[in-house]
Structure formats: structure tokens, C-alpha cells
C-alpha positions as CSV (number, residue, x, y, z in Angstrom):
1,X,84.8,100.3,107.3
2,X,84.6,98.5,109.0
3,X,83.4,95.0,109.4
4,X,81.1,95.1,106.4
5,X,77.8,94.9,108.3
6,X,76.4,97.8,106.2
7,X,72.9,96.9,105.2
8,X,71.4,94.1,107.2
9,X,70.3,95.2,110.7
10,X,67.8,92.5,111.4
11,X,69.3,91.8,114.8
12,X,69.0,95.3,115.9
13,X,65.5,95.6,114.6
14,X,64.4,92.5,116.4
15,X,66.0,93.4,119.7
16,X,63.0,94.8,121.6
17,X,64.0,95.3,125.2
18,X,61.7,98.1,126.1
19,X,58.5,96.7,124.8
20,X,57.8,99.9,122.8
21,X,58.3,98.7,119.2
22,X,61.3,97.4,117.5
23,X,64.0,99.6,119.2
24,X,66.3,98.6,122.0
25,X,66.4,100.1,125.6
26,X,68.0,103.5,125.0
27,X,70.0,104.7,128.0
28,X,70.8,108.1,126.4
29,X,68.8,109.4,123.5
30,X,70.0,111.2,120.4
31,X,70.1,114.7,121.9
32,X,70.8,113.7,125.5
33,X,74.1,114.6,127.1
34,X,75.6,112.2,129.7
35,X,77.7,113.6,132.4
36,X,81.1,114.7,131.0
37,X,83.3,112.0,132.6
38,X,81.0,109.3,131.5
39,X,80.6,110.8,128.0
40,X,84.4,110.9,127.6
41,X,84.7,107.3,128.7
42,X,82.1,106.3,126.2
43,X,83.8,108.4,123.5
44,X,87.1,106.7,124.2
45,X,85.4,103.3,123.7
46,X,84.1,104.5,120.3
47,X,87.5,105.7,119.0
48,X,89.4,102.7,120.4
49,X,87.2,100.4,118.3
50,X,87.9,102.2,115.0
51,X,91.5,103.3,115.6
52,X,93.1,100.1,114.4
53,X,91.2,99.3,111.2
54,X,91.1,103.0,110.1
55,X,94.9,103.6,110.6
56,X,95.5,100.2,109.0
57,X,94.5,101.6,105.7
58,X,97.1,104.2,105.7
59,X,99.7,101.7,106.9
60,X,99.0,99.2,104.1
61,X,98.8,101.7,101.3
62,X,102.1,103.4,102.4
63,X,103.7,100.0,102.5
64,X,102.4,99.0,99.0
65,X,103.4,102.3,97.4
66,X,106.9,102.1,99.1
67,X,106.7,105.2,101.3
68,X,109.0,105.7,104.3
69,X,108.2,105.8,108.0
70,X,107.8,109.6,108.0
71,X,105.3,109.5,105.2
72,X,103.5,106.6,106.8
73,X,103.2,108.5,110.1
74,X,101.9,111.6,108.3
75,X,99.2,109.6,106.5
76,X,98.1,108.0,109.8
77,X,98.0,111.4,111.3
78,X,95.8,112.7,108.5
79,X,93.4,109.7,108.8
80,X,92.9,110.5,112.5
81,X,92.5,114.2,112.0
82,X,89.9,114.1,109.3
83,X,88.1,111.0,110.8
84,X,87.6,113.2,113.8
85,X,86.5,116.3,111.9
86,X,84.1,114.2,109.7
87,X,82.7,112.6,112.9
88,X,82.0,116.0,114.4
89,X,80.2,117.1,111.2
90,X,78.0,114.0,111.3
91,X,77.1,114.6,114.9
92,X,76.4,118.3,114.7
93,X,76.2,119.1,110.9
94,X,77.6,121.9,108.9
95,X,74.6,123.4,107.1
96,X,73.0,120.5,105.1
97,X,76.1,118.4,105.5
98,X,75.8,115.8,108.2
99,X,73.1,113.6,109.6
100,X,72.9,114.6,113.3
101,X,73.4,111.0,114.2
102,X,76.1,109.2,116.3
103,X,78.2,108.2,113.3
104,X,81.9,107.6,113.8
105,X,83.9,108.1,110.6
106,X,87.1,106.5,109.4
107,X,88.8,105.1,106.3
108,X,87.4,102.0,104.6
109,X,89.3,99.0,103.4
110,X,87.3,99.4,100.1
111,X,89.9,102.0,99.1
112,X,93.1,100.1,99.9
113,X,93.5,98.4,96.5
114,X,92.8,101.4,94.4
115,X,95.0,103.7,96.4
116,X,97.8,101.2,96.4
117,X,97.7,100.5,92.6
118,X,97.1,104.1,91.5
119,X,99.7,105.4,94.0
120,X,102.3,102.9,92.7
121,X,101.5,103.6,89.0
122,X,100.6,107.3,88.9
123,X,101.9,108.6,92.2
124,X,100.1,109.7,95.3
125,X,99.1,113.0,93.7
126,X,96.8,111.0,91.4
127,X,95.2,109.3,94.4
128,X,94.4,112.6,96.3
129,X,93.4,114.4,93.0
130,X,90.9,111.7,92.3
131,X,89.5,111.7,95.9
132,X,89.3,115.5,95.8
133,X,87.0,115.5,92.7
134,X,85.0,112.3,93.0
135,X,84.1,112.4,96.6
136,X,82.0,115.5,96.5
137,X,80.7,114.9,93.0
138,X,79.7,111.2,93.3
139,X,78.3,111.2,96.8
140,X,76.7,114.6,96.3
141,X,74.8,113.2,93.3
142,X,73.8,110.1,95.3
143,X,72.5,112.1,98.2
144,X,70.4,114.1,95.8
145,X,69.1,111.1,93.8
146,X,69.3,108.4,96.5
147,X,66.0,106.8,95.8
148,X,67.0,106.1,92.2
149,X,70.4,104.7,93.1
150,X,69.5,102.5,96.1
151,X,67.6,99.8,94.2
152,X,70.7,98.8,92.3
153,X,72.6,97.8,95.4
154,X,70.5,95.2,97.2
155,X,72.1,92.8,99.7
156,X,73.2,90.4,96.9
157,X,75.4,93.1,95.3
158,X,76.6,94.9,98.5
159,X,77.2,91.5,100.3
160,X,79.5,90.4,97.4
161,X,81.4,93.6,97.5
162,X,81.9,93.3,101.3
163,X,83.1,89.6,100.9
164,X,85.7,90.5,98.2
165,X,87.0,93.5,100.3
166,X,87.9,91.0,102.9
167,X,89.1,88.2,100.8
168,X,91.5,90.1,98.6
169,X,93.3,91.6,101.6
170,X,94.0,88.2,103.2
171,X,97.4,87.8,101.3
172,X,98.4,91.3,102.6
173,X,97.8,90.1,106.1
174,X,99.8,87.0,105.5
175,X,102.7,88.9,104.0
176,X,102.8,91.3,107.0
177,X,102.5,88.3,109.4
178,X,105.6,86.7,107.8
179,X,107.6,89.9,108.3
180,X,106.7,92.0,105.2
181,X,107.7,91.5,101.6
182,X,111.5,91.8,101.2
183,X,112.3,91.3,104.8
184,X,115.5,89.3,105.4
185,X,113.8,87.2,108.0
186,X,110.6,86.7,106.0
187,X,108.7,83.6,107.4
188,X,110.9,83.3,110.5
189,X,109.6,81.7,113.7
190,X,109.9,85.0,115.5
191,X,107.7,86.8,113.0
192,X,105.1,84.0,112.8
193,X,105.1,83.7,116.6
194,X,104.4,87.5,117.1
195,X,101.6,87.4,114.5
196,X,100.2,84.3,116.1
197,X,100.3,85.9,119.5
198,X,98.3,88.9,118.3
199,X,95.8,86.7,116.4
200,X,95.3,84.4,119.3
201,X,94.7,87.1,121.8
202,X,92.2,88.9,119.5
203,X,90.3,85.7,118.8
204,X,90.2,84.5,122.4
205,X,89.1,87.8,123.8
206,X,86.4,88.1,121.2
207,X,85.1,84.6,121.8
208,X,85.4,84.3,125.6
209,X,85.2,87.8,127.1
210,X,82.2,90.1,127.4
211,X,81.5,93.8,127.2
212,X,84.3,96.3,126.5
213,X,87.1,93.7,126.5
214,X,85.3,91.8,123.7
215,X,84.7,95.0,121.7
216,X,88.4,96.0,122.0
217,X,89.7,92.5,121.3
218,X,91.9,93.4,118.3
219,X,93.3,96.5,120.0
220,X,94.2,94.3,123.1
221,X,96.0,91.9,120.7
222,X,98.0,94.6,119.1
223,X,99.0,96.1,122.5
224,X,100.2,92.8,123.8
225,X,102.0,92.1,120.5
226,X,103.6,95.5,120.5
227,X,104.9,95.0,124.1
228,X,106.3,91.6,123.1
229,X,108.0,93.2,120.1
230,X,109.6,95.8,122.4
231,X,110.9,93.1,124.7
232,X,112.4,91.3,121.7
233,X,114.1,94.6,120.7
234,X,112.6,94.8,117.2
235,X,110.8,98.2,117.6
236,X,112.6,101.2,116.2
237,X,111.8,104.1,118.5
238,X,113.9,106.7,116.6
239,X,111.0,107.9,114.4
240,X,108.9,108.4,117.5
241,X,111.6,110.4,119.2
242,X,112.2,112.5,116.2
243,X,108.4,113.3,115.6
244,X,107.1,116.6,116.8
245,X,104.5,116.8,119.6
246,X,102.2,119.2,117.7
247,X,102.0,119.9,114.0
248,X,99.4,121.7,111.9
249,X,99.1,119.9,108.5
250,X,99.7,121.8,105.3
251,X,97.7,121.3,102.1
252,X,99.0,119.6,99.0
253,X,101.6,117.5,100.8
254,X,101.8,115.2,97.7
255,X,100.3,117.5,95.1
256,X,97.4,116.8,92.9
257,X,97.1,115.1,89.6
258,X,93.9,114.2,87.7
259,X,94.2,110.9,85.8
260,X,91.0,109.7,84.0
261,X,91.4,106.1,85.2
262,X,92.0,107.2,88.8
263,X,88.8,109.4,88.7
264,X,86.8,106.5,87.2
265,X,88.1,104.0,89.8
266,X,87.5,106.2,92.9
267,X,84.2,107.3,91.5
268,X,82.9,103.8,91.5
269,X,84.3,103.2,95.0
270,X,82.5,106.2,96.4
271,X,79.3,104.7,95.2
272,X,80.2,101.6,97.4
273,X,81.1,104.0,100.3
274,X,77.7,105.6,100.0
275,X,75.9,102.4,100.3
276,X,78.0,101.5,103.4
277,X,77.0,104.7,105.1
278,X,73.3,104.2,104.3
279,X,73.5,100.8,105.9
280,X,75.2,102.2,109.0
281,X,72.6,105.0,109.4
282,X,69.9,102.3,109.2
283,X,71.6,100.3,111.9
284,X,71.9,103.4,114.2
285,X,68.2,104.5,113.8
286,X,67.1,100.8,114.3
287,X,68.0,101.4,117.9
288,X,65.0,103.7,118.0
289,X,62.9,101.3,116.0
290,X,62.8,103.5,112.9
291,X,64.5,104.0,109.6
292,X,66.6,107.1,108.7
293,X,64.7,110.2,107.5
294,X,65.4,111.6,104.0
295,X,67.2,114.5,105.6
296,X,69.4,112.2,107.6
297,X,70.2,110.1,104.6
298,X,71.0,113.1,102.4
299,X,73.1,114.8,105.1
300,X,75.0,111.6,106.0
301,X,75.9,110.7,102.4
302,X,76.9,114.3,101.7
303,X,79.2,114.3,104.7
304,X,80.9,111.2,103.4
305,X,81.7,112.9,100.1
306,X,82.4,116.5,101.2
307,X,84.6,115.5,104.1
308,X,86.5,113.0,101.9
309,X,87.2,115.7,99.3
310,X,88.2,118.2,102.1
311,X,90.5,115.6,103.6
312,X,92.2,115.0,100.2
313,X,93.4,118.5,100.2
314,X,95.6,117.6,103.2
315,X,96.4,114.1,102.0
316,X,93.8,112.1,104.0
317,X,92.2,109.0,102.6
318,X,88.4,108.9,102.1
319,X,86.2,108.9,105.3
320,X,83.1,106.7,105.6
321,X,81.1,105.3,108.5
322,X,82.3,102.5,110.7
323,X,80.1,99.5,111.4
324,X,81.8,98.5,114.6
325,X,80.6,101.7,116.2
326,X,77.0,101.0,115.1
327,X,77.4,97.8,117.1
328,X,78.5,99.8,120.2
329,X,75.4,102.0,119.9
330,X,73.2,99.0,119.9
331,X,75.2,97.2,122.5
332,X,75.3,100.0,125.1
333,X,72.0,101.7,124.3
334,X,73.9,105.0,124.2
335,X,72.6,106.8,121.1
336,X,73.8,110.3,122.2
337,X,75.4,112.1,119.2
338,X,77.2,114.3,121.8
339,X,79.2,111.3,123.0
340,X,80.3,110.6,119.4
341,X,81.0,114.3,118.9
342,X,83.4,114.2,121.9
343,X,85.0,111.1,120.3
344,X,85.5,113.2,117.1
345,X,87.2,115.9,119.0
346,X,89.6,113.4,120.6
347,X,90.4,111.8,117.2
348,X,91.1,115.3,115.7
349,X,93.4,116.1,118.6
350,X,95.3,112.8,118.1
351,X,95.7,113.8,114.5
352,X,97.5,117.0,115.5
353,X,100.1,115.0,117.4
354,X,102.7,113.5,115.0
355,X,104.1,111.2,117.7
356,X,100.8,109.3,117.6
357,X,101.2,108.6,113.9
358,X,104.9,107.7,114.4
359,X,104.0,105.2,117.1
360,X,101.4,103.5,114.8
361,X,104.0,103.5,112.0
362,X,106.6,101.9,114.2
363,X,104.4,98.9,114.7
364,X,106.4,95.8,113.6
365,X,105.0,94.1,110.5
366,X,104.2,90.8,112.2
367,X,102.2,92.5,115.0
368,X,100.2,94.4,112.4
369,X,99.8,91.3,110.2
370,X,98.2,89.3,112.9
371,X,95.6,92.0,113.5
372,X,95.0,92.4,109.8
373,X,94.2,88.8,109.3
374,X,91.5,89.0,111.9
375,X,90.0,92.3,110.6
376,X,89.8,91.4,106.9
377,X,88.6,87.9,107.8
378,X,85.7,89.5,109.8
379,X,84.9,91.8,106.8
380,X,84.5,88.7,104.5
381,X,82.5,86.9,107.1
382,X,80.2,89.9,107.6
383,X,79.6,89.9,103.8
384,X,78.7,86.2,103.9
385,X,76.3,86.8,106.8
386,X,74.6,89.6,104.7
387,X,74.0,87.1,101.9
388,X,72.8,84.3,104.2
389,X,70.3,86.5,106.0
390,X,68.9,88.4,102.9
391,X,69.5,86.4,99.8
392,X,67.7,83.2,98.6
393,X,70.4,81.0,97.3
394,X,68.6,79.8,94.2
395,X,70.2,79.0,90.9
396,X,70.2,82.6,89.6
397,X,71.8,84.1,92.7
398,X,74.4,81.3,93.0
399,X,75.5,82.0,89.4
400,X,75.9,85.7,90.2
401,X,77.8,84.9,93.4
402,X,80.1,82.4,91.5
403,X,80.7,84.6,88.5
404,X,81.4,87.8,90.5
405,X,83.8,86.2,93.1
406,X,85.4,84.1,90.5
407,X,86.3,87.1,88.3
408,X,87.2,89.3,91.3
409,X,89.6,86.8,92.9
410,X,90.9,85.8,89.4
411,X,92.1,89.3,88.6
412,X,93.7,89.7,92.0
413,X,95.5,86.3,92.0
414,X,96.5,86.4,88.2
415,X,96.7,90.1,87.2
416,X,98.8,89.1,84.2
417,X,95.6,87.8,82.6
418,X,94.7,91.3,81.7
419,X,98.0,92.3,80.2
420,X,96.6,92.4,76.7
421,X,94.3,95.3,77.7
422,X,95.2,99.0,77.6
423,X,97.1,100.1,80.7
424,X,94.1,102.1,81.9
425,X,91.8,99.1,81.6
426,X,94.2,96.9,83.4
427,X,94.2,99.4,86.3
428,X,90.4,99.6,86.4
429,X,89.4,96.0,85.9
430,X,92.3,94.8,87.9
431,X,90.7,96.1,91.1
432,X,88.8,93.1,92.6
433,X,86.3,95.3,94.4
434,X,85.4,97.0,91.1
435,X,85.3,93.8,89.1
436,X,83.0,92.1,91.6
437,X,80.9,95.2,92.0
438,X,80.4,95.7,88.2
439,X,79.7,92.0,87.4
440,X,77.3,91.7,90.4
441,X,75.6,94.9,89.5
442,X,75.1,94.0,85.8
443,X,74.0,90.5,86.4
444,X,71.6,91.4,89.2
445,X,70.1,94.3,87.2
446,X,69.5,92.6,83.9
447,X,68.8,89.0,85.0
448,X,65.1,88.7,86.1
449,X,64.9,87.9,89.8
450,X,63.6,89.2,93.2
451,X,66.5,91.6,93.9
452,X,66.6,93.0,90.3
453,X,65.6,96.7,90.2
454,X,64.1,96.1,86.8
455,X,62.2,92.9,87.4
456,X,62.1,92.3,91.2
457,X,59.2,92.9,93.5
458,X,59.9,96.1,95.4
459,X,57.8,94.9,98.3
460,X,60.4,92.2,98.9
461,X,63.2,94.7,99.6
462,X,64.8,94.0,103.0
463,X,65.4,97.7,103.7
464,X,62.4,99.9,104.1
465,X,62.1,103.2,102.5
466,X,63.3,106.2,104.5
467,X,60.7,107.9,106.5
468,X,59.6,111.5,105.9
469,X,61.2,114.0,108.3
470,X,58.3,115.6,110.1
471,X,60.5,118.6,111.1
472,X,61.4,119.6,107.6
473,X,59.5,120.5,104.5
474,X,62.3,120.7,101.9
475,X,63.3,117.1,101.7
476,X,61.7,116.2,98.4
């Protein structure tokens, strides 16, 4: 997930360095293979960028549900393993599944709230049961009927969803920064100092450095913060020592349950995930000065759903594309899917090493909190940028923004306001991402305006139609 830059790719489209259209100067094309040492170095850069935000989802959900260090390490391990497998599938395809594009996959912040709430109320079995069913069904349907679904998620709707994903997780970052809820030293100077150290390094590196150091700013902040925490003696190394070096995961670690409200909740979130992946594929192909083909779109969205459902069998959270890695493709000019494929292999190998998951799980809460504040803040900022670049802030659209964000933040800050509703309705409408998404979707659809799929002008859509794939004849 992801910084949220999922639809607007105007910067990439306008960056014409080679004088041959709207693409950038490509150093390695889609099917070109850099020398292995260079390919590995580029692959490490890709996985380093997505490592922290993707594993953060497992870390946050495990903490919210009340799981122990061992379970947290296992969830982190599964995120790495299936992010790697899904990345390989996107790069090389598995039959019709996969886009044959350099798409790095990971777990989105969009699923944090639902996984936390449903996991706490119904158990983790209900979380993975819902992912197992809805991933392949919802995204499979969208990949099949994409041209009918896409108009309902213009930048006004998708931008608001990205904004709320960032905003509602800010309190989580603050709680971790202060030491974690229930910590005896909650809000201590030591905790705030560690979180501030991580945040400061991440921000300063991002603002004043260039190249790889800027791209890896959050990771650098966590590394420095982790070292500082070790020197302060607050890192517990026993789970790392006890963890195995190699472990093959077993299916059904938490079991499966199929709660209707969990199925409905994750079903809606998979619609959001599909739109995220579409935006990222658009950003990647923009490097070549083109839009994704229908085959690429269908394969990419299918991989989202199928690999999420497959991962759920082994207790992995849903996989979706990562926007930060789209930025790397455009930044470096390396579009080779083989580089990303190598990155997927490295991720999968890390997922088979429990000590890696245990090391992530041992991260002190303040260190993690400082990084989360930067990450989720950037998600919200990316959503705002999406609105600013693509949405005319007239009275209609401002009312939609105000109503959607007001209700979304309202149910997050004062969940007791819904206590008169049935329990299932409280769970569904209490998710800020779902509340914002539904309100924005309904208002944008039925209120006449430029971005309405019923009343708007299709010629004004900021994203062009996918191009026909000249190499296939069975796309339609």
C-alpha cells in the first residue's frame, strides 16, 4: 500500500526524457535482463522500500488483537512469504493470473482496521476465512467486468479513501510512539525520544538526501532507532534466539470461520484494493508512455485476488501492489520485470526464515511508532494530492469531501455513536474506510457532476481507457 498514489500518474506521464512520447528514459525494458549482480542490487532496493510498511500491517493487527510475540513473528513471516510469491506471479504470470509487469506486492494499510476489529470480535479465523472467499471472488469479478466497475471510482472517491486510510491510523502511530497502550512507561521521555529520533531521521533523509538514501529514509530511521533501543537495553532478544532458522508454514494456523459481516467488510475492501492495483499498473506503464493493456489489467487484478486467497490459507493478510515501488521504476528507469521477479524470490526466502519475523516483532513500540506516523501521514498526503491534481473543488465536490470525511472520522473517534445499531452493522459501518468509501461512492454516483458515472462527461476522465493488447485476441 503503499503511499496511496494509486490513480494519478501525471508526473510520470509528463516526464519525457527521451523525446519519444510521454515515457521516461528506460534503462532496462520490460523483458530485458540486467547482469545478475546489478539485478540483485536493484531487487534489494525494491524490497527494502516495501519491507517496513508491509510488515507494519501484521505488527499493528497482531497488537490490536492481542497476539503474542510468537504469533506476531509468524504473521510477519507470512506477509513476507506471500508478498514474494505474489510478486513472482505478477512478474512471470501463472496462466492468466499476473500482469507480466514489474509490480511489487505487499499488504495494504486499507485492511488494518477490518482485520483488527473482526479479529478482536470474531477471532482470526473469521479474518482469514473472509479473505479466502472474497479475495478471489471479488477481484475475479472486477477483472472480468473492469470496464463497468472503474467509472464508479474516479479520483474523488479513490482520493478520499486514501486520505482516510492515512488519517484513521495516526492515533495508532501516536500510541506506539508513546510506548504502546497499557505500557507502564506510556508517554515517558525515553519512548517519545526514540519515536522522535526515528521520525526525525526519516523526515530529514527524505527532504535533504537524494537517490537511494531518500527512497529508504523510513528504513534508515528504523535501523537507527533499533540500534538506539539496543543500546538502551529495551530490546528483548529471546524471541529471536528461540526462533528457528528455517520453517515451512502449515495451512490453517488459525483455522477458518465464515462470518457474513466479515465477508461483506473484506469484500468491499477488495474493491478498493483492485482500484489501487489499477492505479499502480497505470503508473508503471506510464514509464513507457502508454496505458496498461486489457490483458495486463485483468491479469494484475486477478493476481491480487487469487494470491490473497491463497495466502489466507497460510494466515497471510491480503496482497496488493505497492506505490513506492512504482516510484522506483520511474525514478531509476529500470522497468525490467526480471529485477522485480528476483525481489520476489528474495522476499519469499525471507518469509521462510522465522528469525526475520522475530526480529521485526522485537522492534520496540516507540521505534515502530515513529515510523508509522511518517508512513500513514504520507498516505493521507498522497490522497490529498490525488484530489488537488484531479478534482475541481466546486461546491458539489466539497460537500462530498466534507460529508465523507466527517462521517468516516466520526465513527472512528466516537464508535459509541453506533451502539444502537445491530452488532453486525456496528462492525461494518464502524470501519472508517468503508464509511468514507460508501458515502463518497453514493454521493458521487447519484449527484450530477463531472466525475459521476451516471451524469459526468466520460471524455473528462483523468485515466484513459486501457489499450488493446495487439498480441492477444481473447481479451474482450
